[in-house]
N, C-alpha and C positions, 0 to 999 in steps of 0.2 A: 805400569810396571814394564821394565825393559827386558827383552829376551833375545837370545841368539836362537834363530830358527834355520831350518833347512827346507828348501822348496821341494815339495813332494809331488805336486801335480800343477800343470799350467793349462788354463783354459782361456777362452777369449775375454772373460770378464773378471777373472780372479786368479790369485795364486793360492794354492793350498799349502800351508806351512806345517811341517813337523816341529813340534815344540818339545822341550825336555819333559821327562816323566810320562812318556806315552801320550801326551796331549797333542791336539792339532788345532789350528786356527786358519783363517783365510784373510787375504789382503784384497779388497776390492780394487778394480782397475783405477778408481778415482783416488787411491791412496798411495800412489807411486811417488810422484813429485810434482811441484807446481808446473814446470814446463810441459810435462806430459799431459796434465789435466787441462791445460789451456788449449793444447792441440786437439784433444778430445772434444772440448766445447766448440772449437772452431769447426771441426768436422761435422758435428751435429747441426750447428747453425747453417752451414753451407749446404748440407744434405748430400755431400759427395766425398769420396775417399781422398784424403790428403796423401800426396806422394811420399812425403818424409815422415809420416806417422807409422811406426812399426807396431806390429801386434806383440802381445806379451810373449807368445811362443817364439818370436823372432829374437827376443832379448833375454829370455829366462829359460833355464832348463832344470829339471829335477837333479837334486844333489848339490845345488849351490847354497852356501850359507849366507844368511841375511840377518841384519839387526832389525828388530821389530819393537813396536810399543803397543801395548794393549789399549785399544780405544773403547771397547765395550765388551761386556760378558752378558749374553742374553739366553733365555730359554726358548726353544722353538716349540712348534705345535706338539711335538712328541715328548716335550719335557726335557729333551737333551740340551746340554749346554753348548752354546755357539760363541766361540771367541773370535772377535773381530780385531784385526790388527792393521797397523800402518807401518810402511817403511819409508815414509816421507822424511827427509833429513831434518826438516824444520821441527818435527816432533820427536824424532829419535835423538837428535843432537841439541835439543832445546836448552840443555844445561850448560852448553858452551857459549862463550862470548869471544870476541876478537882478541882480547888481551890474554885469554887462557890458552890460545893456540901456540904450540911449541914444536920444535924440530922432532921428527921421529914419530909423532903421534899417528895412530892408525884410525881413520874415520871412514864412515860410509859417505859416498858422494854419488851424484847422479848427473849424467850428461844433460846439460840445459841448452847448449848451443854448440854447433860445429863451426869452427873458424879455420882460416887458412893454415895457421901455424900450430893449431892445437884445438883444445876444447875448454869451454867454460863449464865448470863443475859446480853444481849446487850442493854445498855441504850443510846448508841449513843455518848458518851463523850470520846474523844480521850485521851489515856493515862490512862484510868480508867478501872479496872477490877471489875466487879460486881458479887457477889456470893449470891445465895439464898439457905440457908440450907434446907434440906428436912423437918425438924420439923416445919419450918416456912411456908411450903407449903401444909402440910397435910390437914389442915382445909379447904383450898380452893379446893383442889383436890376432897375431899369428897362432897363438896357442888355442884360443877359443873357437877359431874357425867360424866365425859368424859374419863373414863379409870383410871388406877391406877398410871399413870405418866403424867407429863407435856410433851408437844410435841414441837419439834424444829419449831420455827415460831409462837408459841402461844403468844398472846398479854396479858400482865399483868399490873395491877396497883400495883406499887411497892413503899413501904415506906422505906426510908433510916433509918436503925436502928444503923449503926456503920460506922464511917469514919476513915480510917487510912492513914498514909503517905501523908498527904495534899491532900486527895481525890483520890489518885492513886488506893486505895483498898476500896471498900465499901461493907457492908453487908446489905442485903435486907430482907423485910418480905412482904408476900402477904396475911397475916392473915386477914380475912374479917372484924373482929372487929377493928383492927389496921388501916386498910385502911379507913373504914367508919368514924372513929374518927379523921382522919388527918385533919389539918387546917394550912394553910400557915400563917406564922407569919413574923413580921418585922425582927426578929433575923436571919431569913434564907437569908436575904439580896437579895430579888428578885429585878430585874431591868426590865425596859421595853424591853430590848433585850433578856432576858431569861425567861420572864413570860410565863406561860403555861396555855392553856385552861384546864378546869376540876378542877382547884385549888378551894378549898373552902376558903373563906376569911370572915373576919368580916367587914362589910360595914356600913358607916354612911350616912344617907340621908342628902344631901346638899340642894336639891331643888325638889319640887314636881310640875309636869306639867300635863296637861290633858292627853298627850300621852306618859308619862314616867316619870322616876325619875333619877336625877343626884345624884351619890354617890361617896364617897371617901373611899379608903381602903389601907392597908399596908402603912400608913402614907402619902406617896407622890403621890399616884395614884388616878385618878378620872375615873369614868366610867359611862355608861348609861344602865338603865334597861328600855326597851320599854314596852308598854302596854301589849303585849302578854306574857311577862315573869314576870309579877307581880304575887304574890301568889293569885289565884282566891279566896280563902276563906277570904283574907283580903282586897281584891278589892282595893279601893283608900284610905283606912285608914292608910296612911303613913303621917308622919310629919317630919319636919326638925330636925336634930340631932338624930333621931331614929336609933339605932344600931340593925343590924340583920345579919344573915348569907346569903351569896350570893355565886354563883358559876360563875367563869369566862367562858363565852361562846366563845368569839373571841377576838383576838388581831390583829389589822391592823397596821403593822410597819410603813407604809407610812403615813397614817393620824394620827397614834398614838391614835386611838379610841379603847377603851376597852369596850366590851358589856358583861353584866352579866345577870343572871337569879335568881329569888327569888322563883322558883317553888320548892316544897319539894323534888321531886324525884331526883333533882341534888345536893341537899345539903348534901348527904351522899354517898361519892364515893363508887362505886361497885354496887349500885342499878340500876335498869332499869326504864326508863320512863313508864308511864301508856300507855296501848295499847287500840285501839278502838275495841269495840265489833263488831263481824262479821255482825250482823244484821243491823248495822248502815251504812255500806259501801254501797253506791249507793242510800241511802234513799233520797227522795225528801222532802224538808221542805217548806211548803206553805208560811210561814211568818217567815223570819229571820230579826233581827233588827240591823241596822248599829250602831256600837259603836265607830268606828274611821275610818277616811279615809285618806290614804296617797297618795297624788297626784302622786308620782313617783312609788309606789309599789302596792297599792291595798287597800282593805278595810277589817276591822275586824267586824264580825257579831256575834250576840248572837242568838243561835238556839233555838228551841222550848223546849229543855230540860235544858236550862240555860247555856250550855257550849258555849265557844267561837269557832269561825271558821274564817278562813282567805281565801280571794279570791284574786288571783293575778290580776293585772291590765288587763291583756288580757282576763280574764274570767268574767269581769264585763259587757261586751258588745260583740256583734257579730263581729264588726270590730273597729279599732282605730277611724275611721271617725264618726262612730255612737255613740261613747262613750260621755256621758254627765256627767261631774263631779257633777253638781248641783243635780243630782238624788240620790246622796249618802250622803245627810245631815244626821246628827246624829238623831237616832230614826226613820228614815224612814224604811219602810218594803219592803222586796223583796222575791221572790220565788227563791230557789236555790236547788242544789243537791250535796250531799257529794261525791266527786270524789276520795279523797285520804285522808291520815292521816299523819301529820307531827309528828314523834316521838319526835323530838327535841323541838317542841313547845307544845307538848301534845294537839294538836288542829287539828280539821278537816280541810281539804282543800275543798272548795266549788267552784261551778261554777254557774253563772247566765245565761250562754249562753243557748238559747232554744235548740240548737242541742245537747247539753250535757244533759240537763234535759230530753230530749226525747230519748236519745241514748239507744239502746238495750243492747249494751256491753260497760263496762267501764274498766274491768280488765279481765285477762285470766280466773279467777275463774267463770266469768259469761258465759263462753262458754262451751258447752257440746258436747261430741262426737255425731256426726250425725246431728248437727245443720247446716242449710243452711245459709250462711252469704254472705253479699255484701262486696266487697273491691275494692281497686284500685291497679293496677300493680305498684310496687315500684322499683323493679330492676330485671334484668335478669342475672342469674349466670349459670355456667356450671352444677351445681347440680340441677337446677330448677329455679323457679320464686318466688320472694318475694312479697307477697301481704299485703298491709296496710289495716287492718280492721277498726281500729280507730287510733287516735293519739298515743295511748300507746300500741297498739296490732298489731303485724306483724306475718304473718304465711308464711310457705314455701309450695309451690306446687312442689313436686319432678318432675324431667324430665318425669318420667313414667306417671304422672297424669296431664300433660298439655292438653291432648285431649284424645279422644277415641282411637286414634292411636298414636304411638310414633312420635313426631315431630323432624326432623333433624335440622330445622332452626326455632325455636320458635320466634325469633325476627321478622319474617316475619308475624306472626299471631298476636303477641302481642306488644304493645308499652307502654312506661312508661305513667301512668295516665289513661290507659284504665280501665273502670268499668268491673268487672267480678263477677259472682255468683259462689261461691264455697260450698263444703260440708266438714265438719270437719272430718278427718280420725282419728286424735289423738290430745288430748290437755293435756299438763302437766303444770298446772299453777306454780308449784314449780320451774320448770326449764325454764319457759316461752317458752315452746315448743309447737308450733301449726303447725300441718301438715294438708294440705288441698288437695282436688282433684277437677279437673275441668272436669271430665268425666261425660258427660250428663246423661248417663244411671244410674250412681250412684246418681247424684243430683236429678234426677226426680223420683227415685225409691220410691214406696209407701210401699215396703216390710219392715219388721222389721229390725232394725239396730242391728247387732251382734257385741257387743263390749266386751264381756267377755265369758269365756268358760262355766260359770254357766248357761248362758241363751241359750246355744246350745242344746235344747231338741230335741230328735229324731222326725222327721217329720216337723221340722221348715224349711220353704223355705225363702231364702234371696238372696240378690245380694253380690257378692264379685268380686275380680279380680285375674287373673292368674298371678303368679310371677315365675312360673317354669313349663315347660312341658318337660317330659322326657319319656323314654320307660316304666317306672313303672306307669306313670299316670301324674296328674296335682297337684301342690300345689296351693291352693287358699287362698288369704289373705282377711281379713275383717277389721273392725275397731279396734283401739287400739292394733294393731299388732297380733290380733287373727288369726290363720291360721290353715288350715286342709289339708288333703290328699283326692284326688279323685283317687281311684285306676283304673287301666287300664280297668277293666271289668265294671266299673260304668261311663265311659266317654260317652257311647252311647248305644242305643239298638242294633246298628250294630257294629261288631268288628272294632276296630281302631288299625292298626299295628304300626303306627308312630304318637303318640300324638303331637309331636313337629311340624308335618306338618299341623295339623288341628287347634291347639290352639297356640296362641302367647302371649308373655309377655305383661301384661297390659290389656288384653282382659276382658271386663266385662261379668260375666257369672251368670246364676241363678242356685243355688244349693239347694239340700235338705240334712238335717243332718241325717245320719244314726246311728251314735254313738258318745258319747263324754265322755271322762274321764278327768273332770276339774282338778283334783289334778296333774295328769301327763301332762296336757295341750295337750291331744291327741284328735284329731277331725277327724272323718271319714265322707266323704261327697259323694254325687252322683250327676251327671248331669241328671240322668234318673229320672225325676219327676214322682211320682206315679200318676195313672190316677185320683185318688180321689183328690189329691193335684192340679193337672193340671186343673181339672174340676172347683175346688173351685177358683183357680186363674183366670180362664177364666170368672167366674161369677163376680168376683170383678172388673176385668179390662174392661169387655164388657158392654156397656150401654143397656138399655132396647130395643132400636131400633137396631135390628140385621143387621148392615150395613157393616160388615167387611167380608162378605162371598160371595157376588154376582157379583160385578163388576170387570172387568179386565182392565188393562192399554190398552188404544187405543179404548175402547168401546165408542160409541157416545150416548148421552143422551139429552133429553130435560129437562130444569129446570125452576123453578119459583123463583123469588127473595123473600126471606123471610125478611131479614133485611140488612142494610148496616153496615159494620164494618170498623174500621180504615184501615185494611189491605186488604179489598176486600168485596165480596158479599157472604152472607150465603144464600144458595139456597137449595130447596128441589127437588128431582128427581121425575119427574112426572110419570115415568113408575111404580114407587112403591107407587103410590097414596099419595106422599108427605111425606112418613114415613122415607125416607133416607135423611139425611142432609149432605151437601157437602159445600166446600168453593171454590170460584173462586177468586184467588188473584188479586188485582187491575192490576198488571203487566201482567196478563194473559187474560185480557179482549180484547186485540188486539195485532197484531204484531207491531203496531205503538205506540211509547211511548207517543206521544202527545194525541192520541185518548183514551188511557187507562184511564187517569184522566177525560176526557170529558165523556166517557161512564159511569164511576162510578157516576159522577155528575148527568147525565141525567136519569139513570135507577132508578126506584122506586120499593117499595115493591108491589108484585103482577105481575110485568112484567115477561113475558115468554121469555126465551133465547133458541132458537132451536140449535140443533147440536153443543153441546160442548163436549169435549173429556175428558175422565177419564185419568188423568196424573199420579196419584200415589194413592195407597191404602195401608195405614198402620193402621191395626186394625180398629177403628171406624173412623179414619181420611180419608176422601176422598177429594183429590184435583183435580179440573177440570181446563181445559184450553180452551180459545176461540181463540187461535192463529191459524189463517188459515194456515200459512206456516208450523207449527208444526203438525197440524192435517193432512195436505196433505202428509207430509213426512211419517207419521205412516201408513196412508191408502195405500200409494204407496210402502210400505215396504222399504223406503229409510232410515232405522234405524238400529242400533245395539242393540241387547237385553242383551249382556253381554261383558265383556272385551275381551273374547277370539275371538269374531267376528270382532274386529277392525283390519283394515289393513292400512298401510301408503298410502296416496294419496286419501283416501275416502273423499267425501264431505258430511257433515252431517248438518242438521238443528237443532238448539238448542236455548238456551236462556242464557243470562248472569246471573250467579249465584252470583258472587262477583267481585268487582273491587278493586284491591290492587295496591300499588305503583309499584310493579314489574310485574304486568300482570293482566290478566282477566281469571277467572274461568268460564267455560261454561258447563252447564248441558244439557244432551240430554234425550229424552224420554227413559224410563226404567232405569234411574238412573245413567248411565255412565257419568263421568265428565272428563274434560281435561283442560289444562292450555295453554293459549296463552301468551307467554312472551312479554314484552314490545316491543321488536325488531320486532315481527311478528304481532303486533296488527293492524297496519294501514300503508297505502302507504305513509302517511305524517309522518314527524318527531314527535315523541311523547314526550312531556315534562311532562305533567300531565295526567295519564291514565283516570281520571275522566272527562277530557274534551272530551273524544272520546266515552266512553260507560257508560251506566247506568244499574243498576240492573234490570233484567226483559226483557231487550232489545232482540228482536229476531235477531239471527245471523246465517250465513252460514260459517262453519268452515272446513278447510282442515286438515286432520291428517298428521302431519309431521313425528312423530316417536312415538314408543311405548316402554316401559320398562316393560316387563312381570314380572320380579322379583319384582319390586317395585310397579307394577300395576299403572303406570303413563302414561298419554297420553299428547304429546305436540301438540299444534294446531297452525294454521296460519289463521288470520282473515283479511288479506289484500284482498281488493276487487279485485285487479289485479290477485290474485292467486286462488280466490274462485269462479270463474265463470265456469259453466258447458260447456260453448261454445259461445252461442249467448247472450252476456251481455246486448245488447240493448233491446232484447226481454224480458229478465228478469227484467230490469229496468222498462219497460213499464207495465209489469204485476204487479209489486209492486205498481206503481202509480195508476193503474187502481183499484187495491184492496183498496188503500187509499181513493180514491174518492167515491167508492161504500160504504165504511163505513161511510164517511161523509154524503152521501145521506141518509143513514139509520138513522143517528143521527138527521138530519133535519126533517125527517118524524116523528120521535119520539117526537120532540119538538112541531111540528104542532098538533099532535094528542092531546097533553096535554092542548092545548089552553093557552099556557103561555102568559106572558106579551107581550106588543107591541114590546118591545125591543128584546125579544126572537124571535118573529115572523119576525122582520126585519132581524135578523141574519140568519134565515132560508132561506130568499130570496136572500141573498148575497152569490153568488157562485163564485169561481175563474174564471176570464174571463169576468165577467159582467161588462158592461159600466155604469158609474154613472155620474150624473150631480151634481157637488159640488161647494161650495163657500169657498174660502181661509179664514181661521180664523186667522192664525198666521204663521209667518216665524221665526223659531228659529235661535240662533247664530250658531248652528252646520250645518245649511243649510237645515234641515228637515222642513216640514210644517204640520200644522193641518188644517182639513177641516170640514165643516158641510153641511147639506142638509136635505131635507124633507124625503129622503129614508134612512137616517142614524141617525135619532133622538135618542138621548141618547147614541150613540156609540162614541168611540174614533177612528177617521179616520186619518191616518198619511201616509206620504210618505218620504222616505229618500232622502237625497241630490242627490244621484245617480238617483233615480227614478223621480226626477223632470226634468231630461234631461236638455236641454239647455234653458228651459223656465225661464224667469224672472217674478215672480209672486208677487203680493202685496195683503195684507188683503182686503177682499170685492170683489175680482175679481172672476168671474164665470169661471169654467173650466171643461173639461171632464177628467175622470180617470177610470182606469181599476183595478178591484179587483184582488189582487195577493194572499192574504191569510186572512182567518178569524179565530181569536183566540176567541172561544165562551166563554171560562172560564173567560176571563178578558174583554169581550165585546170590542175587539179592531180589527180594520180592516186596513190591509196594502194595499195601492193602488200605481199605477204608472201613471205618466203623459207622459211617453215616447211615441213619435209619432209612432215609429216602432211597438210597441205593440198595440196601439190604432187602427192602420191601419189593423192589423191582425184580 
């Protein structure tokens, strides 16, 4: 299929082309012309730049009309359609032969050679030599201002001014006035097989319909002008037999349908379509009016300024299922947002989707260096991770920026589709280049963003990251590739002999600017923050309540509950008369996972919790723990305070920090962490790690091995391997601790004077005998019970715990309490005689 297109974007390797009806395609750098492809191949073979090979951006600019042929239509990984095009004259003009060439014909041609008196032009016709004299090119060269000469691979609108030897030799002109005045005529003997987009013809109206016009041209051809390509100034003032100029937009050789446009910008070859003003892109239009609805394609709207806009079918509703054609009757009003501009339709592209109307970013121009953005992991590559910010915006997180430390196996931390929060390191809208970071210290930094040398004033304190540590000092990089040097004497107040042993690549650092020369892009930095600056920084970062100086890890405190949060309890430390605020995460309320949620549910504002331990202190953030096993380990000094203290064979008490498919990360008091691989997680065979451990669970781990160079610890969590000797005594101690906690919870509920149901739960302890009535026997063999002592509760026994008894609804029976789940008011009982006798 042949189409007239307009260059929308130019990059090093392709041209992005705006096509009619809001579509777009791309022309790879290898689909320009034969001469240009040969030069590219030569450059690749030689491995060095060729002097006479120009880049695409040197020859092409947005707004230029080009003739294209569709070479393929494919669906990408997102399911979106990708239209691949070619502007190679051998493909575009393949319907022409030498004998068909005639005076006045307008063709696409490409410079294939620069000669003394002119240029050899490739028009894609076998057996024909086309020549462009220099005098016929001077007017064009001066107007486009792209140097004093035409370049190999440059696309030209050429008018045939002389034909010799039955079309084997033709002379061309690219004079702007001759090109603009060119008109396809019957004398040029155009046929459907060689008809070209971009030709201007005289068309006669055959029929006027609400959504378009049917026209005839060049005697034997008929074509269609749809609503979007009528002249906006004439609107629907067309009548049968009216004659006017029209430009061919597309030719479909299969269906033999020719589409044309009556818009003025296309009726004078060499001109460019009108562009959208920058302030309109992204604008929200509160009321747009439906002018036409195409069931298979979309709808045409009139915007508040009277211009037309087009919305594709997928942008008329959130999903296909929620789409209601009846909502788009002519003259109905809708809210929309301008999300793009179709150069070929001289029309805005709009969306009615709520998420598009509310979107923070629509195009690369909306994103600024230093912005914090949300995205989804799109792909993992050797150079880094691709993140999708929106449908049309993707960014790259280089390998160095995937975490605060360099990840050897990023696929174990990130999966396709994961939500991530990033910060923009660099954004180049022209090249659609977006570089992001996932380093938490950069994302959370409140310090000024340094993105150009002009802003680097002496005394400025900001965050950057180390890219090089050598004997002379460190090179630190900031945003937009701004970088500076920290000389060796400015690395620390204490002498550092080997900077590369202290600082590592990718490390986030706080620096102060000593000196900057913007013109030379020289920046001198220091890690030695001045006392004045440090004091100011401390004032900014420290809240009014000075709570980051007093408490040490392992210190025991009494606290009062201030408020409940989704992730735990916010408490005040009573020793400081409630001035110091801390957090007890839900998972740290107990050693027992089931009790953690129960305690969070039972505890109220004003309750006092005695003897909880300070687990970590980071500035104003104090984290406390109520885990008895962890507290005992610290008090008995059964802990390691640094990596250097760890020895293989040690038994350490900690808690699960993260559960991943390949293993479990365990954290110990004082911040040391280790990994228990899948094979050493359990005595049972592990299929899914999440079936065995949950985050926050208290565990005893055995150190298997340590890697001092990589600072890694491998652990074993198998119960058979993690006993200190008397495993039975350890198990009974844990069980005793569990029952003690349950007793405390029951006492708490009693004091509150809760509902009768809560009071009933308090009285039900494991081992208590009950008189119950059978309510129902289910198909799976389990049974439900009722009774005066369990009013409002769900009481159940599994098939196993019914024993050999055959029961029926209404029957009275004795039962023993096995377990009480207070959160869901459910009681598990047993009817087995051996338990009842005990």
